[in-house]
N, C-alpha and C positions, 0 to 999 in steps of 0.2 A: 494770203494777202489779197485784198479786194482788187477786182479788175480795173476799177476806176483809178487805181494808182498810176495807170498809164495815161499821162496827160501832160500838157505843156512841152517844155524843151526836153527832148529825149536825146541825150548825148551818147554818141557812139565813138569809142576810142579809135585812134589812128593806129597804123601798123608800126608803132615805135618799139624798138628793142631796148631803149634806155628806160628802165623802170623808174628811176628817180624822176626823170623828166615827165614821164607819164603820170606819176602820182601828183606832182606839183600841178600839172594842168587839170587833172581830174578834180582835185580839191578846189581849184579856182572855178571850174565849171559849176560844181555843186554849190559852192559858196555864192556864186553869182545868180543862181536860180534854176539850174537844171533839175528836173523833177525825176528823171530816170537816168541810169547809166548802164550802157551795154558794153561788155568787153568783147572786142573783135580784133583779132590780130592774126593775119594770114601768113606772117613771116616768122613768127616766134616758134622755137622748138617746143616740144611737149613740156620740158622742164621749165622753160621760161614762161610758158602759158600758165602753168600752175602757180608759179611764183607771182606773176602779175595778177592773176585772178584772185588769189588769196589776199594780196595787198589792197586791191581795189574793193574787194568785198568789205574789208575793214573800214575803208574810207567811206563807203556808202552807208554802212551801219552808223558810223559817227554822225553822218548827216541825215539819217533816217530817210534814205532814198532807196528805192528798189534797185537791186543789182541783178542784171540779166546777162547771161552768157550766150553768145552767138554760136549756133551750129553744133554745140558739143554737149549732149546730155550728160555724158560721163563726167566731164569737167564741172558742169553745174552742180551735180550731186556731190562731187568731191569737195567743193568749196562751200557747200550749203548755200548756193545762190538763191535769190528770190524767184528766179525764173529762167527760162531759156527761150531763144528765138530760132525758129527753123525755116529753112527754105525748101524749095521743091526737091533738091537732091539730097536733103538730110534725112535723118530718121523719120519714120512715119509719125504723123501727129498722134494717132491713137496709141501707138507704142510708147511714144514719149510721155503722154499723159499718164499711162499706167505706171511708168517708171518714176516720174517725179511726184506723183500723188496729186491731191486736189488743192493743197495749200499754196503751191507754187504757180506763178504766172507762166502761161504758154502762148507765145506769139507766133504768127505764121506769115511769111511773105507771100503775097497773093498777086504781085506784079500789076497787071492791068485786067485781071480776070475775076469779076464778082462771083461766078460759080465756084471758083477755087476757095474764095472766102467762106461761102456757105458750107462747102464740104469740110473745110478746116474747122469751122465752129462745131459742126456736127460730130467731128472726130475728137473734139476736146480742147481746141484752142479757145482762149478767152479774149484775145484781141488780134487784130490783123493789120498788115501794112500793105499799102499800095505804092508803087513807084517803079521806075524813076519818074518823078513829077517833072523835073527839068533835066537837061543834059548833065551827066555826072562824071566827074574826073575819076571817081573811085571805080565806077562800072560804066565805062564809055559806051559799051555795046548794049546796055540794058534797055528793055522795052519801055515805052513812055506811057504813063498813066494820066488820063484826063482828070482835070479838077472835078468834073462832075461825079467821079467815083466817091468823093469824100462826103457827098450828101447822103450816101447810102448808109453811113454810120447809124443814122436814126432808125433805119429799117432793120439793120443787123442787130442793133441793141447792144453793141460792144464798142470799146474804143477803137478808133481807126487812125493809124499812124501814117503820115506822109514821109516819104524818103526819096532822096535822089536830087542832087544839084540845088538843095535848098540853101539860100543865103538870107541874111537879115533883111535884105532889100526885097526879096520875093516871097518871104514866108507869110506876110500878111495876107496875100491872096489865097494861100493854102488854108490858113486859119479861117478866113471868111468863107471859104468853100465848105467848111465843116469838119476839117481834120481835128481830132482830139489832141494830137501831138505832132510835133515835127522832129524828125530824126536828122541829126546834123553831125558830120565828121569834120571836114576840112574848114568850113567857114567858122567853126567854133574853135577847134584846136590849133589852127594856124593863125588865129587872130593875135595881134600884138598884145592885147589885154583880154585874156580868156574870160575872166570874171565879168568884165564890162560887157563883152559880147553876149555872154549868157544872160545877163540882165536885160539886154536889148530884146532878146528872144522872149524872155519871161514876160516882159511888158506887153507883148502882143496878145497874151492870154488873160491879162488883168482887166 
């Protein structure tokens, strides 16, 4: 899958254990204009994670949207995901690239550290994420990433994702700063109308 598949609204699932609710919201997000979906659930059991990942993978295929698994290379391979996203404490980027092969996407969290992005790309990542851009309810203690980091995407030559505290009200400043994609959890999935909220984000990239 081409690395430029990472663009626009990058939806990240909330920690919901209700699979039916999750699938309804995911379909709404993709139908509204989300261009990528990442499965992230820190509360689910291994069995539930597999169930949800398989179901979401099918939803993404129906919408022709990349399906990414957060933190778990094994799960990504088991459900034949389109890619995996790893943080500092997860499996090494080079090891993950060997395991998933070249056709899958591999993203790396680089916080507020450009050297970490350079190292991740050298090890096999094909896109990077900086954040938290704004205060985040998901990770209240996360380091803050300056908007200036997103201008580095042109120098890095890969998609650069912004994450952390992003809302439809502040996302425009991140897009203007050079982010290829904005990763959103709460402001998307907690919206009264998920599809409409996704459309509002998608319009920022049109």
